[in-house]
Structures are given as structure tokens and as C-alpha cells.
N, C-alpha and C positions, 0 to 999 in steps of 0.2 A: 844756488847749485846751478851745476855745469854738467853737461853731458858727457859721457866719455864712452869711447868703444873703437868703430871702424874710423879711420883716418882721412877724411876730406876737407879737413880745416885746417888750413896750413898759413903761414906768414911767407910768402916767397918776396924777397926783396927784387922790385924791379929798376934799381939801378942796378944790382952785379949780378942777380939771377939767382941769388943763392936761397934755398931753403932754410930758414931760422927756427922756426918752430912750429910743431903740427900737434893736434888736438884730435882725438877719435870722438866720434858720433854716438848718440843714443839713438836707440830704436823701441819699439816693443813695449813690454811691460816699461821697461824703466820709463818710457814717456807717458805712459799712465801714470805712474808713479807722483810725476811733474804737475800734471796735471790736478791729480786729486791734492796735493800740496798748493797749487795755488786756488782752488777751489774754495778749501776750507780758509785758506789766509783772506779770502772774499771776504766771508761770511764772518770776519772778525774785524777786517781793516775797514769795511764800510761802515761800521757802529762807531768806529773813532769819531772825536770832534775834529771837523773839517780843519780846525785849526791846527790840531795836533799834526794832520795829514801833510800842512801846508807847512810845518816846521821842519819837515823831513827831507823837504823836498830844499826849505832854505838852506838846510845843513848840506846837502849833494851839492847847491850851487858854490857854499864856502869852502869844500874841499875839492870842488874841482879846480878853483881858482888856486887852492894851496897845492894842485899838483900839478900845475899849468905846463911845466917843462916835462915832466916824463909823459905826461898823456901827450902832447905836441910829438917828442917823439917816436910816440909808437906810430900815429898817424904818418910822419914819414917814412918811416921803414916800411910799414906794411903797403901803403898804397902809392907812396913818390910825393905827397904832396910838399909842396916848398916847405921850409921851417917856419917862415914868417906867416906862412898862411895855415900852417897847422896852427900855431898860437893863435891865430884869428879865430878859429874854428872853437877851442877848448875856452872862449871870451864867450862867443856868441854863444855855445851851449849852456855855459854858465848863466847868460843872461835871462836866456827862456826859463830855465830853472828857478831864477830870483823873480822873474817874471810872476809865474802862476803860485810860486809860493805868497806872494805879495796881493796878488788879484783872485786866486783862484776862489775864494771863499764867498765874496763878493759875487764872482760871475755866477757863482751855485746857488746865491741866494732864489728863495723864494720870489717869484714875480705876479703881482696883483694886476688880474685884468679887471676893465671897467665892463663892470655889468649893471642893469637898473636895477635888479633886487637881488637881496642877499650879499654873497660874496663868493669870489671864484678867484684862484691863483694858481700859477701852475709851480708845482716843484720838480726841481731837478736831482734824480734817482740815479746810482750808477748801473750801468747793467749787470758788470761779473768779470768773468776771466777776458782778458782780449789778446788776439795775437797780431803780431808785430813782426813783419818779414821785411825786411831792412837792406839795402844797397851797401855799395862798399866806399863812394865817394866821397860821402860827407858822415864819417863812421859815429861819431858823437851827436852834430846837430841835428841829422834824421831821427835819430832815435831818440832824445830829450823830446823833441817837439810832437812825438807820439808821446813816449810815457809822462811828460810833466804833467799835462791838463788830465789826463787818464788818473793818475796814481792820488792828486790832488781831489780829485770829483770820487775817488774811493774803490773804483776799479782796479784788478790788480793784471798785469802785464807779462806774457811771455814774449820776448824776443829771439827772432831767429834772425841772425845776422848773414852777411855775405862771407863764401867761406873764407876770403883770402883776407880778412882782416881781424880773424881770432882774437887776437890779442886785446884788441880795441873793447871787441866786445866783453870781454871779460873785466879789463879796466870799471866799464860801466856800470857790471854788475858788482862789483865791489865796492864802488863808489858808493850806489843807493844801501849797502847793507853795513858800511862805514857810517851811513849819515842817519842809522835806526829805522830802514825798511824793515820788518821782518820777514823771515822766509817764506817765499811764495806771493811777496807782493810785485817784487821785478825779478824774474829768471830769465836766463841766458840759456838760450837751445841750441846746441850743436845738433841739428838734425837736416835729414835728406829730406827733398822736393816732394819723396812719395808721402813723410811722416807729413809732412805741412798739410797736406790734405785730409788727410787721419785727424791731425789735429781742429782744422776747421768743424768737420764731420761730430767730433764729441759733443756732446750734449753741455758738457761742463763750458765749453768756452761758446761766447757767446756776440762776438765780434772780430773783424779781422781789418787790418789796415796794411797795404804794401806801398812801399816807394822803390821802383825797380822799373824796369822793363814794361811794354806791350805784351807781351806772351804771358809774363810770368802774372801780371795784371788780371788779366782777362781769365785766368785759371783758377786765381784766388777767389775774383767776383761771382764766378761762376760755381764755383764750391760752396761759398758762404751764400750766394743765389737759391740754390738748391735746399740748402739747410735754414731758409729762412731768418739768415741773420744778417745783419748792416756790414756794410763794408766802407772803407774810403780807399783810393787810389791815388797816388801821385805817379805820373808817369813820363814818358818822354817827353821833350820839347824840340823846338824849332825857333825860338824866339826872332822876333824882329827886332830891326835897330834901323829907324827910320831918322833921315839926313833932310831937313827939307830946306837948310841956308845954310850958305858960309860962315855967318859972324860966329866967331868964337871956333874956327873952325880947329883950330891947336886941340882945345879943351875937348871938343866934340872926337876928334880922332884919338886921344888918349882915354876918354871913356870908351871908347870903341874896342881899343886893345884891352881895355883891364877886362871888360864885359866877355871878350871872347878868348881870354887868356886864364881867366881867374881857375886855379885847378886844373891848370893844364887842358884847361876848354872843356873839363868832364863834371860838367854841371848841368842839371836838366833845365835852368835856366840862364844859362850862357848865353851869348848875344851871340849867333849863328848866322842868320840873313840879315845880311846890310845893305837897305834899300836908300839909294841916293839919287839926286834929284839931279840931272844932265847938266845943269850948272855949276856943279858942287862937284861932282864922279871924278874927276882925272885927279883933281889936287887932294881928293879925299884917299883914292888908291895909291897915291906918291906917297901918302902919309903914315898910311896902315902898314905899305911895303917897307917904310925906314924904320917904321918901330918894331917889326916882324926882325929884319934884319940885325938886330941890334940886338937881339934875345942871345944869351947864352947858355945853352945847355950842360950840365954838371951834376955834380952832387947836390939832390935837395936838401941835406944837411947842412950843405956849405952856404951862409948867409947871402955871397956874392953871386949864385945861381940864379938864374931868372928864366929857367928852360928847365921843368924837371921832366923826367920819365910818365908814360903813363900808367895806368895802373897793373897792368900785367902786359906779356909778350905778346898774347891773343889780343889784347887790345890795339895793342900799335899794328900787328898785322892786318887787324880788321880794317883800320881806318885808312892804311897805307893802299889797301885795296879798293876799298872806296875813291879813293882819291883818283886813284889810276884808272879806273872804267869809267868814270865821267870824264877825265880827259880824253881818253878812248872814244867816248861818245860824243867827243867835238869841245868841251869846255874850254878854256885858255888859261894855263898856268901861269899865274905871275910871278909866282916865288915858291918856293919849298915842292911838295907832292913827292918826297922821298925819306926812306928811313935815314935816321943819321949814323953815320960808320962808326960808330963805337959800340961797347957795350952797351945792355941797357934796352927798355922798353920805349926808345926816343923817336920822334916822328920829327922833321922838319916843319915849323911853320908854315903854315901855307894861304895863299891865298888863290882863290878861284872865281874867275869871272865867263861871259857868256854861259852860264848855267841855265839850260831849257827844261820845258817839260819832258819827263820822258828819260831826264839822266838821273842817275842814283844821287847825288847829291843834290837835285830839286825838291824830292818826296824826303828822303832820308835823314836822319839827325845824324850829324857829325858828332862824334861824341871825342874830341881832342881839339889838337893847335891847327885846325883849318876853319877859315872863312870863306863865304859865298857874298860876293859883290855883286848889286845890279844896278844899273843906271834906270832910271823914267822918267818919264817926262813932265807928270805931273802928280797933285796929291791923288787924283782917282785913281792913275795907276799904280802909285804907292799901297792905296789900300786893297787895290783887286790883289795885288802880289802877295801882299802880307795874308790876307785871308784865303789866297788858295795854298791850304796846308792841311793838311790832316790833323795837327797840332795845333795847342791853345793854352796853351801854360803861362808864359809873360811877355814881356814886350816892352819897347822902348820908344819915344819919339824925340828927336831933336830939335829944336827952333829955338832963334831969341824973340820971337813973337811968341808969347805964353799961348793967346788965347786959339792962335792956332793952331797949335801944339794941340791943345786940350779937344779942338774940334776932330780933329787926326786922329788921336788915342781913342774918343768915342766910337768910331768907327772900327775898328781893330777887333776882331773875334776873336778873345783873350781873357783868362781870368783873371788876370793883373797888366797892368802896364804903368810904368813910370815915365814922366816929362823931364827931360834933361837930365838923366839919370840910367844907368844900366837896370835891369831887374836886377832887384836885390830882395833883402829879407830882414825882418827883425820882429820881434818876439809880439808886439803889439799890433803889427798889420796881419789881416788873414792872406795865407798862404793856399793857392790850389788855382784847377783849371778845369779846361773845357775840352769839349771833341776828346781826343786819341790819348789827351795830355792828363785824363782821369777825373776824378769827382770828388766835391766833399771838400770841406777848407778845413785848414789847421793854424795854429799859432791866433793869438788875439783870444777875445770873447768866444767868437765862432769856434774855437778849438776845442773848448769845455763842451760842445752840447753834442758832438758827430755819435759819442758813444752814452748818449744820456735816456734816460727815460722821462721824458719832459710829461710829468702825471699832472693833470686838471683836477683840482680838488673846488669842489662847487658846494657851497654853503647855502641852505637855505631855512627859513623858518619851521617850525613843525606845523604850522597851519597854512603853509602856502599854499595857492592853488594850483593843481596836479595840470601838466600841459601834455600834448601828443607826443609819444615817443617815436623817434626815429632811428632806425639803424642799418 
């Protein structure tokens, strides 16, 4: 079931600026009714054999693949994602659903413990109704990595999606329903931020997950903590891309461009801070510049377009302000820096150098087609610069000597780090960060354990000796 009343959820094309669809939101008693339905659904859903729950997820994956093209077109329409990348997101989301359909039952199995006497094991039990507050930049992927493992585990989920992608949100709700999920197992919510707080307060809700901004994450975490409920946060990132040598530089530059420009740079794990040893620096900057100059803005639904719009006019204006102020503070503009003179939320591909502490681009996340490149003298300076950040989500190290890259990678303070590849994601790898990038892990086996009661069951014979009790 979906929300309805005031209009604050709308599809506004970032390519044309046209409002294509609007959807009302619900509040008050209507929200309470949704919560009640989700609570009742949990009581029944948790009792279903886990194999049946997994089968629903498997069917959802099949439907996602069958509906690949219309689902991808919605992403392009709502947030300007290049159509090729939109198809890739659909494929990724389907792979996550398939992964938990296949492996979820094993991940939830009882875990025996090694004890000297009797028997002990851990039982994984679902917590109940969970709230997921989701962002706009990956409308399918970021939802299914929350919903998939939790639905298999036996939790039921409420999903409050971003206001700019309501049709994508409804498409996912329809997908789960068509896959056989009973009413209340997966529910889309068109609600305000104020209602989010009230939902977390509800005794029906047992946990909250948010992917989004630091500000929103702090609000959700504070509310959940006040109610003694677990939370998971995946927030901003300013991923490093460390280049240690020039061997295979053409591939390294290609990886840097791919890492920076995926989703038009609107990814928490996009490569954003490029830290390059000085003997490679000039060639690296020149290569990045040539690649950025070759990007062609246009209609994101056109296969020939290589630079799409940002998700909204506000996003484009904010990024342009960050770049302009950083240049005013003394940074060098190698290329770009301006809005593109055409309709739509376009910003020129931008390279900044000479960025120093105190400048906006040094500390802030740049969410769009803008790269900051630093020159460093050695590995120690590279690591110190990499760790001088409030963020710690992902990162990457490029070097022909893999052992050298491994040594550097192990010193970088981040939740994930890739060697000779930009930060990426797949169903069987844990995803999450440290510092102000959030806490908790999604995907892989760990994604099944965030909102679970890991109950200890201890079995002793009736005549076992009684030991001291502590607590």
C-alpha cells in the first residue's frame, strides 16, 4: 500500500526541468494504519519457513530482470542516470535479491558454539518492523541491499524513499507484491521528515536504517537511540584514489575517470580525492584532463551521451558554489568549474588542484563531476593526506607492486579499500564505513546480522553443577 495526500513527492526531469508526475503523502492516522498492517504482517511472516521467504525474493529478482528496461528508464527519467548505468543498477539490484534468495537460509542457520559441557548455539531471530530511509542516487540498489536480507530473515520493512524518485519507489513496492510478498511485508511510504521521527518512536518499529546525508543520519540515529532501537547508517564519503607508480598509467587514468564519473559523480563511494606521487602527477593530471574534455553532455536516455545531468537543479547549483568558493580561496582550476550553457542540471567536468586545508573542497564531499588531485612526495605523505578526512567509507590504491599497495591500503582509515580498482560493490562483499561515513555493514553475510536477535541457547543436563551467576 502507498501513501497519499499532500504533494511533496514528484518526478522532475533533471534533463528538461519538467514535472512529470506528483504523488501525495500520508500522515497521522494513515501512517498509524500502515504501521499496524506491517506489525501484523511480521507476526505471520516470521512464522513462514525461511525457504518460502527466500523464494519470494528469488521471484522478485526474476521479475526485476524481466522488467529491466522499464525499470531502467524510470531511473533515467527521475534522476538523470545514463541509460547504460541505469540498466547496470537494475542488474546489480537483481543480483542482490538472488544472492539472499540463495544464501539467506544458510546465513540464518543456527550457529553452534564450542563449549566444554553440554550444548550452546546462537539462533538468529528477526526483530520486527524496520524503517529504511533511502536516498535518490541509487533508487533500486540501495533499497534492495536493505530490504533483501531483512525480508528473508523474517523482518518486515517500511521504505521511505527520496522525494525525487517516487515512481522508482512505487515500482519496487509493486515488484515485491507481484513476487508474492503479503501486504505489509514491503511497504512504500510517502511521508514527511517529521513523520519519520514519529515512525521511529512507534513501539511497532524495532530498528531504522538510513543511507543519505550526515545531517539526516544524525537525526535518525538520535531518534533511534532515544528509543533504544538499533540503527545502521551509510552516509557521505570522500574516497581516496592513491596512485603509487606510473606503470600501466593509461589503465589507472581510465579507472580514475570511471571511479569519479560513475552516476555523474553522485555516489558516496565515487573516487573523489586523487592522491598521486609527484613523479607521476603531471602525466596523471594531463590524462584526467583529456578524458574529462572528451565527455559529451546530453540526453541521459541517449546511448551516445557520456555526461548526464545531476539529479536536480539544486544539486547542480550547490556543486557549482562549492567549486567557485574553492577557487576563490586559492585553488587552481585545471578544467571546468561552471554550469553548462544548456537546459538541465548540468555542470562541467571539473578538476581542482592546489586544494589546501580550510578550502571547501578539502573537507566537503563533492557530489558530482568534480575531482580534486593532490601531489605528494611519498607513501607516508599520501597516507597522512588520505586519513585527514572526516569520512571513511571506501578508497582505492593503484600500484604495479601489489604487496606495496597492500601495505598502503592497510594504513588507510576506511571501511573498505580496493587495490587496482575503484571502490565498488557486489552482493557477497560487506559494505559500510567508519568515522562520519556511518556504521554497520550491509551485503554479504554481515548484512543478515544487523537487525537480528542473536539469541544464545544453552543446554545443560538436569544434574549439571550450578555455577555462580553474574550479570
